[in-house]
N, C-alpha and C positions, 0 to 999 in steps of 0.2 A: 525459734531456731528451726531452720529448714532441714528436714531429714535428708541425708545423702541419697543421691539417686544412683542405683546400681546400673552399670553399663548393660546395654542389651546383649543377649547371648549372640555368639557368632552365627552366621548362616549355617544351615545344616551341612552343606557341602564342605565348608571349612572345618566345622567341628569333626566330621568324619575323617577328613584328611589328617587333622592333628592327632586323633586317636590312632589312626593307622601309622602315622609317623612315629609316635611313641612306641607302639608295638614293634615297628621295624628296628628301631634303635635298640630296644631291650632284647629282642629275640634274635636279631641278625647281626647288628653292628657293634654291640658292646664288647670291648676287649678285656673287661674285668674278668679274671679267671673264675670269680664266684657267680657270674651271671648265668652260665649255662647257655649262652648265645651261640649262634653258628660261628661267629668270629672267634669266640673264646675256644670252641672245639677245634677250629682250624689251627689256632695258635698252640693248643696242647699237642696236636699232631706234629706241628712244625717244631716245637721244642724237643719232642722225642727224636725227631730226625736230626736236629742240630747236635744233640748229644752224641748221636751215632756218627755223624759225618766228621765232627771235630774230635771224636774219640775222647770225650771229656771224662775226667776222673772225678770231678766234683770239688777239686781243691785248687784249681787254677786261679791266678789273678785275672780279673775281668774288668774291662772298661765297657760299660753300656752307654752308648752315645744316644742321648735323647730318650732314654728309657725311664720307666716308672716301676714301682714295686707292686702294681696291681695286676700285672699279667703273669704269664707262666715263667718268664725268663728268670732263671737263677733263684727260684724260690728255695729256701732252706739250703742255700749253697754253702759248702764247707770252706771255700776260699774267700778272700776279700773281693768285694764287688764295689766298683766306683761308678756312680751314675753321674753323667755330665749333661747338664741342661742349661738353657738360657736363664731359667729361674730355679732357685734353690728349692722352691715349694713344689716342683714337679714330682718329687719323690719324698717319701716320709721316712724311709729306712736306709741304713747303710751309709757309706761315705758319699756325700753329695758335693759336687764341684760345679760352680757356675763357669760356663765356658761355651764357646762357639765351635761347632763341629768343623768349621772351615779353618780354624786355627786353634787346635787343641793345646792346652797348657801342660803337655806331658813330654817326656823324653822319647827318643826313638826306641821302639821295641820294649817299652816299659812294662807292657802287660802280656801275659800268656795268650789272651784272647781279647780282641776288640770286636764289638757286636753292635749292630744297628738294625732295628726293625721299624719299617714304615716311617722313616725320617727324611731320607734324601729327597723325596718328592716334594717336601715342603720348602725346599730351596728353589726359588723360581728362575734361576739363570743357569745356563750351561757352565759358566765360569765358577759359580758357587758350588755346583754339584761336583765339578772336577776337583776343587780344593777339598771338599768333604771326602771324596774317595781317596785322595792322596793321604790325608790325615789318618783315615781309618787304617790304611795299610802301614803307614809310618810308625804308628804307636803300638802295634801288636805283632807278636810273632806269628799268630794265626788270626784270621778274621772271618766274619760272617755278616752278610748284609741281605736284608729282604726289602723289596719294594713292589708295590702293585704294578701289574702289567698295563701299559698304556692302552693296549688293544682289547682289553677285557670290556665287554659291552656296558657294564654298569660301573660308573665312577664310584669308588668305595667310600669316599667321604661324604659325598652328596647323595649317594644311593639313587642316582638319576641316570637314565640311559644316555650314554654318549656325551655327558656333561663336559668331559675333557676336550671335546672337539668344538665346542661352542666358542665364538669370539669372546675375548676377555670382557668387553663391555656388557655382553649379554649375560655372562656368568655373574658379573658384579650386580647387574640389575636384578637377577633372580635371587641372588644371595641377600640383597638389601630389602627385598619386597616380600619374601616368603620365608617361613621356617622350613628349611629344606635339608633333608638328611640329618647329619649330626650337628648342624649349625642352626642357630636362631638368627633372625634377620638383623638383629643389632650386634651380633658378633663381628669383630673386625674381619674384613675381606682380605684374603691373601691368595694370590694365584698358586695353585698346586700344579706342579709340573711332573706329570707321570712320565715314565721312561720305558722305552722299548728295549728289547734284547740287544739290538745293534748299538744303541747308545751306551748301554752298560758295558758292552764289549770294548768300546773305545776307552771307557774310564778304567776298566780292569782287564787289560790285554792278556794277562797270564792266568787269570782266575778261571775256575769252572763256573758256568752259569746254568742253573738247573730250574726246571719248571715246577710250579705248584699248580695242579690242575683242579678244575671244578667241571666235571663232565668233559665235554670236548674242548673247553676253553682253558687257556693258561691264565690263571687268576693272578699269580704273583711270580716274581723271579727271585731265586736265591743266588747270591754271589759268594763263593767259597774260595778261600786261599787254595791255590793249586795243589799243594802237597797234601791237603786234607780232603780234597774232593773224592767221591767214590770212584772205584775202578770202573772203566767202561763196561756197561752191561749190568753192573751191580745195582744201579739206580736207574731203571729204564726211563727214557723220555716220556713214555706214555702213562707212567704210573700216576693214578689219580690220588688225591688227598682228601 
């Protein structure tokens, strides 16, 4: 019986890249609150600001659209939290509902707070993003949405400079030929449509739009229902997070 032949090790350059990629994901990109990553620390700060901006008491009814129970959102929350995802397995705790953010299966203003973090950019058409925005506003008395800034120089999912500005065929080729960012090359490719402040203003004409900064750059945008936004000057545009 012929002994199995072990595949040759990858070239040194590829091996170093894969080690760097793993470090980047664990240290920078992981959103798991237990990871201690840069992304997790950003989300903790974001969560503290969310509670302040929305004046949350900790007992409100919450709809988390596209959320999981691994990040900082609504950990140990005193009120009922409903997490709505395309898959029931996206979260392991709380009330889980299968639904599409573009057509939510809930009544108008059913929740005290509707919430969405880094979801709307995964809808790759303007029409779909418009529907998502309308549903988030329709189902909550107050709402909060966060999405990465289109003009931030590093694409936050692929961790690749200016990836969002490459033609879609080039994005697809890179995705299917390399392990890149948080994706492996065999993961399904789906266009991520990052948004600018101007686009968000069209979707949320009456909301407050606030910057989350990393140094001189706006890393993400917060969209907050107008009655819950901070007073002018209370949350300065230049405040870094």
